[in-house]
Every structure is written in C-alpha cells, then in structure tokens.
C-alpha positions in Angstrom: 14.8 -5.6 -5.2 12.3 -5.9 -8.1 12.6 -9.8 -8.0 12.0 -9.8 -4.3 8.9 -7.6 -4.6 7.5 -9.7 -7.4 7.7 -12.8 -5.2 5.7 -11.2 -2.3 1.9 -11.8 -2.3 -0.1 -8.7 -3.2 -2.7 -9.3 -0.5 -2.8 -11.5 2.6 -5.5 -11.6 5.3 -3.3 -9.6 7.7 -3.4 -6.6 5.3 -7.2 -6.1 6.0 -8.4 -3.9 8.9 -10.8 -5.0 11.5 -14.2 -5.9 10.0 -12.9 -7.1 6.7 -11.7 -10.6 5.8 -10.6 -12.7 2.8 -13.1 -15.6 2.4 -11.6 -19.0 3.4 -12.8 -20.4 0.1 -12.9 -17.7 -2.6 -14.4 -18.3 -6.1 -11.8 -16.0 -7.4 -8.3 -17.2 -8.2 -6.3 -14.0 -8.7 -3.7 -15.6 -11.0 -6.2 -17.7 -13.0 -9.2 -15.3 -13.2 -7.8 -11.8 -13.3 -7.1 -11.6 -17.0 -10.6 -12.8 -17.8 -12.1 -10.3 -15.4 -10.2 -7.5 -17.0 -11.4 -8.6 -20.4 -15.1 -9.0 -19.3 -15.0 -5.5 -17.7 -13.2 -4.1 -20.7 -10.7 -2.7 -18.3 -8.3 -1.8 -21.0 -10.8 0.0 -23.2 -11.3 3.8 -23.2 -14.6 5.0 -24.6 -14.4 8.4 -26.4 -17.3 10.7 -25.5 -17.9 11.2 -29.3 -20.5 8.7 -30.5 -19.1 5.8 -32.4 -15.5 6.3 -31.4 -14.3 3.3 -29.5 -10.6 2.6 -29.0 -8.5 0.6 -26.7 -5.6 2.2 -24.9 -2.8 0.4 -23.0 -1.2 2.4 -20.3 2.3 3.7 -21.0 3.1 3.7 -17.3 2.1 0.3 -16.1 1.9 -3.2 -17.4 -1.8 -3.8 -17.1 -1.4 -7.6 -17.3 0.2 -7.5 -13.8 -3.1 -6.5 -12.1 -4.8 -9.0 -9.9 -8.4 -9.2 -8.5 -9.0 -10.3 -4.9 -12.3 -10.9 -3.2 -12.7 -9.5 0.4 -15.8 -9.5 2.6 -17.3 -7.1 5.1 -18.1 -9.3 8.1 -21.0 -7.2 9.5 -23.0 -6.7 6.3 -21.8 -9.6 4.2 -21.0 -7.2 1.4 -18.3 -8.6 -0.9 -15.8 -6.4 -2.7 -13.5 -7.3 -5.6 -10.3 -5.3 -5.3 -8.0 -5.0 -8.3 -4.4 -4.6 -7.0 -1.4 -3.6 -9.1 2.2 -2.7 -8.4 3.1 0.6 -9.9 6.0 1.0 -12.3 5.8 4.7 -13.1 8.7 4.6 -15.6 10.2 1.6 -17.4 13.7 2.5 -16.0 12.6 2.7 -12.4 12.2 -0.1 -9.9 8.7 -1.3 -9.2 6.9 0.8 -6.8 4.1 0.5 -4.3 0.9 -1.5 -4.7 -2.2 0.5 -5.4 -5.9 -0.3 -5.7 -6.8 0.1 -9.4 -10.3 -1.2 -9.4 -13.3 -1.8 -7.1 -16.5 -3.8 -7.7 -19.1 -4.2 -5.0 -21.4 -7.3 -4.6 -24.2 -7.5 -2.0 -24.4 -10.5 0.3 -27.5 -11.8 -1.5 -27.8 -11.4 -5.3 -30.2 -8.7 -6.3 -30.0 -6.8 -3.0 -28.8 -3.2 -3.0 -25.4 -2.3 -1.8 -25.7 -0.2 1.4 -24.4 3.3 0.8 -22.4 3.4 4.1 -20.3 0.5 2.8 -19.4 2.6 -0.3 -18.1 5.3 2.0 -16.4 3.1 4.6 -14.2 0.8 2.5 -10.8 1.6 4.0 -8.8 1.8 0.8 -6.0 3.9 2.2 -5.5 1.6 5.2 -5.4 -1.5 3.0 -2.9 0.1 0.6 -0.8 1.3 3.6 -0.8 -2.2 5.2 0.1 -3.9 1.9 3.0 -1.6 1.2 4.3 -1.7 4.8 4.6 -5.4 4.3 6.0 -5.2 0.8 8.6 -2.7 1.8 9.2 -4.4 5.2 10.8 -2.1 7.7 13.8 -3.9 9.1 12.4 -7.2 7.9 9.7 -7.2 10.6 6.1 -6.4 10.1 5.4 -4.9 13.5 6.0 -4.8 17.2 5.5 -7.8 19.5 4.4 -6.9 23.0 5.6 -3.4 22.4 9.2 -4.1 21.2 11.0 -5.1 18.0 14.5 -6.2 17.3 16.4 -4.0 14.8 19.0 -5.3 12.3 21.9 -4.3 14.7 20.3 -6.5 17.3 19.2 -3.8 19.7 15.7 -3.7 21.0 13.3 -0.8 20.1 10.3 0.0 22.2 7.2 1.2 20.4 7.0 4.3 22.6 10.5 5.3 21.4 9.6 5.5 17.7 8.5 9.1 18.0 11.6 10.4 19.7 14.3 12.5 18.0 16.2 10.4 15.4 19.6 11.7 16.2 22.7 11.7 13.9 22.7 9.2 11.0 26.4 8.6 11.4 26.1 7.8 15.1 22.7 6.1 15.5 22.6 2.4 14.7 19.7 1.4 12.4 19.1 5.1 11.6 17.2 4.6 8.4 15.1 1.8 9.8 14.1 4.3 12.5 13.4 6.9 9.8 11.1 4.5 8.1 9.3 3.4 11.3 8.7 7.0 12.4 7.5 8.0 9.0 5.1 5.0 8.9 3.8 5.8 12.3 3.0 9.4 11.3 1.3 8.2 8.1 -0.8 5.7 10.1 -1.8 8.5 12.5 -3.1 10.6 9.6 -0.3 13.3 9.7 -0.8 15.3 6.5 3.0 16.1 6.1 4.9 13.4 8.0 8.3 14.5 6.8 7.8 18.1 8.1 6.7 16.6 11.4 9.8 14.5 11.5 11.9 17.6 11.0 10.1 19.2 14.0 10.7 16.1 16.2 14.4 16.0 15.5 14.8 19.7 15.3 16.5 19.7 11.8 15.7 21.6 8.6 12.9 20.2 6.5 15.5 19.5 3.7 17.5 17.3 6.0 14.4 15.2 7.0 13.5 15.0 3.3 16.9 13.6 2.6 16.5 11.0 5.3 13.2 9.9 3.9 14.5 9.8 0.3 17.4 7.6 1.4 15.0 5.3 3.3 13.0 4.9 0.1 16.1 4.1 -1.9 17.0 1.4 0.6 13.6 -0.2 0.1 12.5 0.6 3.7 9.6 2.8 2.5 7.5 2.7 -0.7 8.3 5.3 -3.4 6.6 8.6 -2.8 3.7 9.8 -4.9 3.7 12.8 -7.1 1.7 15.7 -5.6 1.5 14.3 -2.1 3.3 16.0 0.8 5.7 14.0 2.9 
C-alpha cells in the first residue's frame, strides 16, 4: 500500500475546485525546486521567542524532505498560490497517511500588488485536501460517477442516488466496504460534522457498529486514515 501511494502524484489539475487551476507552464518543478524553497523559507527552523536562541528542529512525526511545493492560480483574480503538500506518516511503524497542506504562500498577479483579502479567506484548502485524498485512496479504483453510475468491483452498477441508502449487512452485501467508503465520502463532501454517526442513523445500527465499518474501510485503503480529535 505504501509503495502504491508513493507512486501516485500529490496534485493533479482535477483535484482543484472550480475557479482554480494549475498553470500550463509552471516555473516551479515540485521535485526539483521544493528542497530549495524549504531552505529559502527556513521551513525546518524554529525560532525561540527568547532573543538570540535560534535552533533547527526536525519533526519526529514526518519526513520533512517528502514535502513538495505546487503552484496554483485563481482564475478570476490572477492570484497565484504556492501550496506545500506532504503525506502524513504519524508514526514510523504506521502506513503513510493522507496528504495535507503544510504550507501556503500567496503571490499577486502583478508583482508589488496587494493580495486581496477575500482570496485569503476563500482558498478552499479542505476541498483540495479532500479531492487529493479521495484520489489517493481511490474508492473502488474509480474516482467518481459517470453519468450518475459507477461499476463496483463485483461488477454491479451503483447509481449515485443510491449511495445514501441503508448499507445493509456486510456479510450479505456485495462491495460492502466500498459502499461504506462512498457514503462516508459523500457525507464529508456535504459538510456533515459527524459522518459516521449519520451513517449509523441511515442504516439504523449502533454508532459503534458504523465506527467499525469505517475503521475497516480505512484499513482496506478505501478511506484515508482518520485524524485525531476529529469526529467521524
């Protein structure tokens, strides 16, 4: 699983929501330039508030060298944004986890112009992360529905409208954990604050049962690992 994830691009144009794009010709090469950008920005340095105390710290949770910078552009305003993406590896003994945005740098369309404050508020970081991780942990090997349907691993066809139906019995329902992942993803996209609790309501099962379903879907690589302190 780790080798498969490492071979998947961190960012592709399809990960960006409407209104944002990756420039056709970017001056930034993520593999070539990211280490230099980290160094120029002193990304690995931590400045102690005490005067004169400067020390560099390397994270004990992530390999900082794996971070990559990508340039994206807001089409309406021309504002460019450098995003630093890095796959999380919370503990050395665990598989690599989801991709997170670990740095943001704003550049106006024209050098010297101010960056408009609405752009600072409207950068859809959570949507970008969700799109990246949905692709990285590809549900059923497909990235979405085509004309309202998708083919599940068993060969049966699923309609988009059926994703939010009761999930049924895991021992009797083909592609059960793919359905778990699809329903969970749909709820997250819809802004549900606790998608697992909502899934329990839909299927009329105890919360602990739905939590077990989601946990197993994560272990199967159908959903990205959960984050500490976040419900669902």
